[in-house]
N, C-alpha and C positions, 0 to 999 in steps of 0.2 A: 393517426393510424390506431386501430383498435388493439388493445392488449391481447396477448396470446395466453390462453389458459388451458391447462391439461387436467382432464378428469379421468381418474383411474378407478375402475370398479371391477369386482370379481365375478359379477354376473352381467350378461348382456341386458340392457334396460328394457327391451321389448320381448314379450308382452309384460307390462308392469303389474305382475301378479304377486310380488313380494314387497315388503317394506323398503328394502335397499334398492330394488328396481324403481319403485315409485320415487324415492329420494333422488336417485341418479337422474331420472327424467326431469325432476324439478330443477336440478342444477342446470341441465341442458336448456330448459325453457327459460330460466332466469338469465343465463349467460349469453344465449344465442344472439339476442339483439344488441349486445354490448361488447362482445369479445369474439376473437377467433378461437373456437373451441376445438381441441383435439381430444377424442375419446379413446382411451386404451381399455379394452374389455375383451372377453372371449368373442370369437367370431359370431357374426349374425348378420341379418339383413335389416337395414334401417328402413322403416316405413317411409312412404312418400311424404306424409304430412309431418314428419318429425322435425324438431328444431335443427337448425343448421349446425353441423359438426363434421369433423374429419375423423373417420374411424381407423385406428391402427389395431388390428386384432392381436391379442395375446394367445398364441396357439398352445395346445397341449404339449407337454414335454416330459418324457420319462426321466430324463437327466435331472430336470428341475425337481421332479417329485422325489427322486432319490436323495438329492442334496438337501431338500427341505426336511426329509425324515431325519437325516443326521443332525441338522440344525435344531430341529424340534427337541431331540433328545439332549443335545448339548445345552440349549438355552432354556430347557424346561417349559416349552411352549404348550398351550392347550391343544387338545386334539382338534377342536373346531378350527384352529388356524390352518390345519392341513387341508381343509376344504378349498382354500383359495390358493394352495401352493403349486399344484402340478402344471404350471404354465411358464412360458418363457417371458416373464415379466421384464427381465433385464433387456432382452433383445427388443421387445415391443417399445419400451420406454426410450431406448437408444434410437430406434427408428423414428419415433415421434419427434425427438429432438432434432434429428437430421431433416425431417420433412417439414416441420412446422415451428420448431423452436427458434430462439430460446423463449422460455415461458416466464411470464410475470408471476404466475401462481400455479400451484398444483393442488388438486383436491383429491384426497384418497377416501374412499368410502369403506367403512367398517375397520375396526381395529385388527381383525383377523388377517387383513391384507397387508398391514404394516410390516411384518417381518420380512416379507418378500419384495417389497418395492421401495421402502424408505431410502435405503442406501444408494439407489439408482436415480433418485430425483435430483434435478439440477435447478429447479425453479427458484426464484428469489423469495417467494413466500409459500410456505407449506401449510396446508389446512387438512386436518383429519375430521371428516364427518362421521363420527362414531354412531350417530343416530340415538343409541341408548346404551346402557351398560349391560352387556351380556353376562358379566360376572354376577351382578345383582340378580339377574333373571335366573341364572343357574342356581344361585343360593336359595331362591324361593322354590325352585324345582326340587332341590335336595330336601328341603323341609317337608315337602309333600310326598316324597317318593317312598316306596316300600323300603324296609330296612336293608335288604340286599343291594338295592341300587343307590341308597343314600350316600354311601361312601364314595362311589364313583362320581356322582354329581358334585359332591363337596370338593373332591380333588380337582375336578375340571373347573369349578367355580374359583378356587384359589388361584390356579394358574391363569385363568382368564383375567381375574382382577389384577394380578401382577403385570400382565401384558398391557392392560388398559392404563395403569398408572405410569408405566415406563413410556408408553406411546404419548401420553398426555404431556410429558416433559420434553418431547423431541420436536413437536410441531409449534408453529407460531400461534395457531389457534386450533382449538378442538370444539366441534359443534355437537350438541345433543338436542333432542326435541322437548325436553322437560327440565325445569329447574332442579328437580329431585335427582337427576342423573349427573349433575355437574361434579359432585364431590368424588366420583369414581375416577375422574381424569385430571383433577388438579386445577390450579388457579387460572390457567389460560383457557378455561372452558366457558363457552357461551351457550345459552339456550336459545335456539331458533326454532320456533314452533312450526309444525307442519300441518297444513290443512289443504282443503280442496275448494275450488270455486263452486258455490251453490247457485244453481239456476233458479229463476223465478218459477214457482209452482204453476203447472199448466191446468187446463180445465178438464182434461180427460179423466175419466173415472179410474181410481186406483184399485188394483187387484189385491193389495196387501197393505197392512197398517204399519208394519215394522220390518226393516230389512237388516240382515247382518251379512257382511261380505268380508272374506279374507281367505288367505291360503290355508286350507284346513288340514294340510299335512303338518303344519307347524303346531307344536304342542300347546303353545300359549293361546293360539286361536281356538284350538279344539277345547281347551279348558274353559275359555270364555263362552263358547257355545253350550258346553255342558251346564255351566252356571245359569246361562240365560234360559235354557229349556227346562232344566230340572228345578230351579229355584225361583226365577223371576217371572217367567211367563204365566205361571198359575195365578199370580196376583193380578196380572193384566187381564187374563180371561175372566177372573172373578168380577172385575169391574166392567169389562166389555166382552161378553160371551162370544160375540161373533168376530172378534179380532183375528186377523190372519198374520202369520209370521213367515217371512221368506228367508231361508238360509241359502247362501250361494258362495261360490268361490272356487279357486283351483284346487284340485285333488280332493274334492268333496267325497266322503265315504257314502256307500249305498244307503 
């Protein structure tokens, strides 16, 4: 009999337009042929071609949002953690246990979800897929921010780093995508690189030479585009004057 695995994510994996959605989909694709997978996530419609899984929706809850606000003040949680808070995670996880459990393992995506779900998990093995260190990301953001915003970014960075350290000690394993991110979560952290399958190049003519894709409302992706367009692309065009660049992704600005 296949093992039962629970995957908990704060955003519905489809469409996979953000890093955590892509990562959640990767988990479902990897586990689907090997385990009976239950997905706890915000409500959504699973596509026909999606990996096999049983969805238990975590519905919005004003009561959970209020309780989370109190907990965030008490435990000095980062503001970003509140993005994942206003849902009935407790009820959804309990329903998943009744319908499909007990679970051999539970996978939680992103440290910001940890404060709201960890105490409700009953699986034998608990895994946090943090993807990367948001605390380090925010510290870099603080260093580049205008003076008036710098203090807020540093404050949020410190609180996020504290949450990441404490979460790293609670799970059996923590996963990140790069070796450099491991130190933020402690000794139980492993780097599991993330990639995509590359198809063989076709014979059709290409309309562009370089493509950049990402959710462009996310500041890190916007910064990367700025560097590419303002600093790097001029050197490419100097070598290949006819080169074409395609910028694409969700929430692209005009």
